[in-house]
C-alpha positions as CSV (number, residue, x, y, z in Angstrom):
1,M,2.3,-5.6,34.0
2,S,3.5,-3.5,36.8
3,P,1.4,-0.4,37.7
4,E,4.8,1.4,38.0
5,P,6.1,3.3,34.9
6,F,8.8,1.3,33.0
7,L,10.4,4.5,31.9
8,S,10.2,7.7,34.3
9,I,12.0,10.9,33.6
10,E,12.1,13.4,36.5
11,D,12.7,17.2,36.3
12,L,15.3,16.8,33.6
13,H,17.4,19.7,32.6
14,V,19.8,19.5,29.7
15,E,22.2,22.5,28.3
16,A,23.9,22.4,25.1
17,G,26.6,25.0,24.2
18,G,25.7,26.7,27.5
19,L,22.1,27.2,26.6
20,P,19.2,25.4,28.0
21,R,17.6,22.9,25.8
22,V,15.4,21.0,28.2
23,R,13.8,22.6,31.2
24,G,12.4,20.6,34.1
25,V,10.8,17.9,31.8
26,S,9.1,15.0,33.5
27,L,7.1,12.1,32.0
28,A,6.5,8.4,32.9
29,V,5.7,5.5,30.4
30,K,4.1,2.2,31.6
31,E,5.4,-1.0,30.3
32,G,4.1,-1.9,26.9
33,R,2.9,1.5,26.0
34,F,3.7,3.9,23.1
35,H,4.7,7.3,24.2
36,G,5.1,10.2,21.8
37,L,7.3,13.4,22.3
38,L,5.7,16.2,20.0
39,G,6.5,19.9,19.5
40,P,8.0,22.2,16.8
41,N,11.6,22.3,15.8
42,G,13.8,23.3,18.6
43,A,11.5,22.1,21.2
44,G,14.0,19.7,22.9
45,K,12.4,16.5,21.8
46,T,15.5,14.9,20.4
47,T,17.6,16.2,23.3
48,V,15.4,14.2,25.6
49,L,16.0,10.9,23.6
50,R,19.8,11.8,23.2
51,V,19.8,11.5,27.1
52,L,18.1,8.3,27.1
53,Y,20.6,6.7,24.6
54,R,23.4,8.2,26.3
55,A,24.7,10.7,23.7
56,A,23.8,13.7,26.0
57,R,24.4,14.2,29.5
58,A,21.7,16.1,31.9
59,Q,22.9,18.8,34.1
60,S,20.1,17.6,36.6
61,G,17.1,15.4,37.0
62,E,16.7,11.6,37.1
63,V,15.9,8.9,34.6
64,R,14.9,5.4,35.8
65,L,14.2,2.1,33.8
66,G,12.4,-0.6,35.4
67,G,12.5,1.5,38.4
68,R,16.3,1.6,38.7
69,R,18.2,4.9,38.1
70,M,20.1,5.4,34.9
71,A,23.3,6.0,37.0
72,D,23.0,2.5,38.5
73,W,23.1,0.7,35.3
74,R,26.4,-0.3,33.7
75,P,26.6,1.1,30.1
76,Q,26.6,-2.5,28.7
77,E,23.4,-3.4,30.8
78,W,21.7,0.1,29.8
79,A,22.6,-0.8,25.9
80,A,21.1,-4.3,26.1
81,M,17.8,-3.0,27.5
82,T,17.2,-0.4,25.1
83,G,17.7,0.3,21.4
84,A,17.7,3.5,19.4
85,L,16.8,4.6,15.9
86,V,18.6,8.1,15.7
87,Q,18.8,10.8,13.1
88,E,22.6,11.0,13.0
89,S,23.4,7.4,11.7
90,G,26.9,6.3,11.6
91,L,29.2,5.8,8.7
92,L,28.1,2.9,6.4
93,S,31.1,2.9,4.0
94,G,32.2,-0.7,3.6
95,L,29.4,-2.4,5.3
96,T,26.8,-4.4,3.6
97,V,23.0,-4.2,4.5
98,R,23.3,-7.4,6.2
99,D,26.4,-6.2,8.2
100,V,24.4,-3.2,9.5
101,V,21.7,-5.4,11.0
102,E,24.5,-8.0,12.4
103,I,26.2,-5.1,14.3
104,G,23.2,-4.6,16.5
105,M,23.3,-8.5,17.4
106,A,27.0,-8.4,18.2
107,R,26.2,-8.9,22.0
108,S,23.2,-11.0,21.7
109,S,23.2,-14.2,23.9
110,L,21.3,-16.0,21.2
111,S,22.9,-18.9,19.1
112,L,24.3,-18.1,15.7
113,R,21.3,-19.8,14.3
114,Q,18.7,-17.8,16.2
115,S,20.5,-14.6,15.5
116,G,20.6,-15.5,11.6
117,A,17.0,-16.2,11.7
118,R,16.2,-12.9,13.4
119,I,18.2,-11.0,10.9
120,D,16.6,-12.7,8.1
121,D,13.0,-11.8,9.4
122,A,14.0,-8.3,10.0
123,L,15.4,-7.9,6.5
124,A,12.4,-9.4,4.9
125,L,10.0,-7.2,7.1
126,V,11.9,-4.0,5.8
127,G,12.0,-5.2,2.3
128,L,15.7,-5.6,2.0
129,G,16.2,-9.2,2.1
130,D,17.1,-9.3,-1.5
131,R,19.5,-6.6,-1.2
132,Q,21.6,-7.8,2.0
133,D,24.8,-8.1,0.3
134,Q,24.7,-4.5,-1.2
135,E,27.0,-1.9,0.3
136,A,24.6,0.1,2.6
137,A,26.3,3.4,1.7
138,T,24.6,3.1,-1.8
139,L,21.1,2.9,-0.5
140,S,18.7,5.8,-0.6
141,G,17.9,7.7,2.6
142,G,14.8,5.8,3.0
143,E,16.4,2.5,2.6
144,Q,19.0,3.2,5.0
145,Q,16.5,4.2,7.4
146,R,14.9,0.8,6.9
147,A,18.3,-1.0,7.4
148,H,18.6,0.7,10.6
149,M,15.2,0.0,11.7
150,A,15.9,-3.8,10.7
151,Q,18.8,-3.6,13.0
152,L,16.7,-2.5,15.9
153,L,13.9,-5.0,15.1
154,A,16.3,-8.0,15.1
155,R,17.7,-6.9,18.4
156,D,14.0,-6.2,19.9
157,P,15.1,-4.4,23.1
158,L,12.6,-3.8,25.9
159,L,12.7,0.0,25.3
160,Y,12.5,1.3,21.7
161,I,13.9,4.9,21.3
162,L,12.8,6.2,18.2
163,D,13.8,9.7,16.7
164,E,11.5,10.5,14.0
165,P,10.9,7.1,13.0
166,T,9.1,7.8,9.7
167,N,11.6,10.3,8.5
168,H,12.6,9.4,4.8
169,L,10.1,6.5,4.7
170,D,7.3,6.1,2.1
171,L,3.8,5.8,3.3
172,H,3.9,1.9,2.9
173,Y,6.9,1.3,5.2
174,Q,5.9,4.0,7.6
175,L,2.8,1.9,8.2
176,V,4.5,-1.6,8.1
177,L,7.3,-0.6,10.4
178,L,5.4,1.1,13.1
179,D,2.7,-1.6,13.0
180,E,5.3,-4.1,13.7
181,V,6.7,-2.1,16.6
182,K,3.2,-1.7,18.1
183,R,2.4,-5.4,17.6
184,R,5.5,-6.4,19.6
185,G,4.0,-4.6,22.8
186,R,7.3,-3.1,23.9
187,T,7.6,0.1,25.6
188,V,8.4,2.9,23.1
189,I,9.2,6.6,23.3
190,A,9.2,8.4,20.0
191,T,9.5,11.8,18.5
192,F,7.0,12.7,15.7
193,H,6.5,15.8,13.5
194,D,3.5,14.1,11.9
195,L,0.6,14.7,14.5
196,A,-1.7,12.4,12.6
197,M,0.9,9.5,12.9
198,A,1.4,10.3,16.4
199,A,-2.4,9.9,17.0
200,R,-2.5,6.7,15.2
201,Y,0.3,5.1,17.2
202,C,0.7,6.8,20.5
203,D,-1.2,5.7,23.6
204,T,0.0,9.1,25.3
205,V,2.0,12.1,24.3
206,S,3.9,15.0,25.9
207,V,3.9,18.1,23.9
208,M,7.1,20.3,24.1
209,S,7.9,23.9,23.5
210,A,10.9,25.8,24.1
211,G,12.4,23.0,26.3
212,R,9.5,22.3,28.4
213,S,6.5,19.9,28.5
214,V,3.3,21.9,28.0
215,A,0.7,19.1,27.9
216,T,0.6,15.5,28.6
217,G,-2.1,13.0,28.1
218,S,-3.9,10.9,25.3
219,P,-3.6,12.4,21.8
220,S,-7.2,13.2,21.5
221,D,-7.0,14.9,24.8
222,T,-3.9,16.7,24.1
223,I,-3.7,17.9,20.5
224,T,-6.6,20.4,20.9
225,Q,-7.4,23.5,18.7
226,S,-6.1,25.8,21.3
227,L,-2.8,23.7,21.4
228,L,-2.2,23.6,17.8
229,H,-2.6,27.5,17.9
230,E,-0.3,28.3,20.7
231,V,2.4,25.7,20.2
232,Y,2.4,25.1,16.4
233,G,1.1,28.4,15.3
234,V,-1.8,26.8,13.1
235,R,-5.4,26.7,13.0
236,G,-6.8,23.1,13.0
237,S,-8.2,20.1,14.7
238,L,-7.6,16.4,15.4
239,D,-10.2,14.0,14.8
240,G,-9.2,10.5,15.6
241,A,-6.0,10.1,13.5
242,Q,-7.2,12.7,11.0
243,L,-5.5,16.1,11.3
244,R,-7.5,19.0,9.6
245,L,-5.4,22.1,9.0
246,D,-7.0,25.4,8.1
247,G,-3.9,27.5,7.9
248,P,-1.0,29.2,9.7
249,V,-1.6,31.6,12.5
250,S,-0.2,35.1,11.7
251,R,2.4,35.6,14.4
252,G,2.6,39.2,13.7
253,S,-1.2,39.8,14.3
254,D,-1.0,37.6,17.4
255,D,1.8,39.8,18.9
256,L,0.1,42.8,18.2
257,A,-3.2,41.4,19.6
258,R,-1.4,40.5,22.8
259,R,0.3,44.0,23.1
260,S,-2.8,46.0,22.6
């Protein structure tokens, strides 16, 4: 395994609607490591991922994958190396569950037999093997999330880009699917609102606030009482993968205290 980061982001700046969404974010993820992007709503986490799966363009900064600048990768090459689970899923009308997974294998170099076996395994893993001929649009939100996750697992890219991978999922499948991603040993960058889940799976995390990265390190070293207070506005602490919350911080009293 190379000591150099497999994924690196340097001084990334992104605007949306003329307003800054990401301001000077830098991070590095070594090959085979699971990196979490944490922070409250509007912190810029999803915007960083949108740059990585080419749904948003940065105004400045540089992204490298395997030491090679994003700008030097052809779109097809980048798409072959990466795979994304996104919040804004596409239209599913007219597609079966199996169709959704097969779409992800469209440019695979595997034989039809190998590709079919991967699809079968992925559908079984997400618990949709017996519903593969059902129209995907009729699934619940959690089941659709599992179908999209099956698509990603069947492809098994070198870089997994996961935007809120536990969203809509019940506890069983949160653990089943993230256990599987972790087991595969691929490089992962994922956003999380659930800090306990991030602590369970992430080797390293970056915490964002107002578009900036304010802390980076292991979950235990980064998710401190002071960070929970300042960034999330709560009183609490993280012990291993157990998050204890004592209550919200009164913003009004904090602001008053700072002005006095």
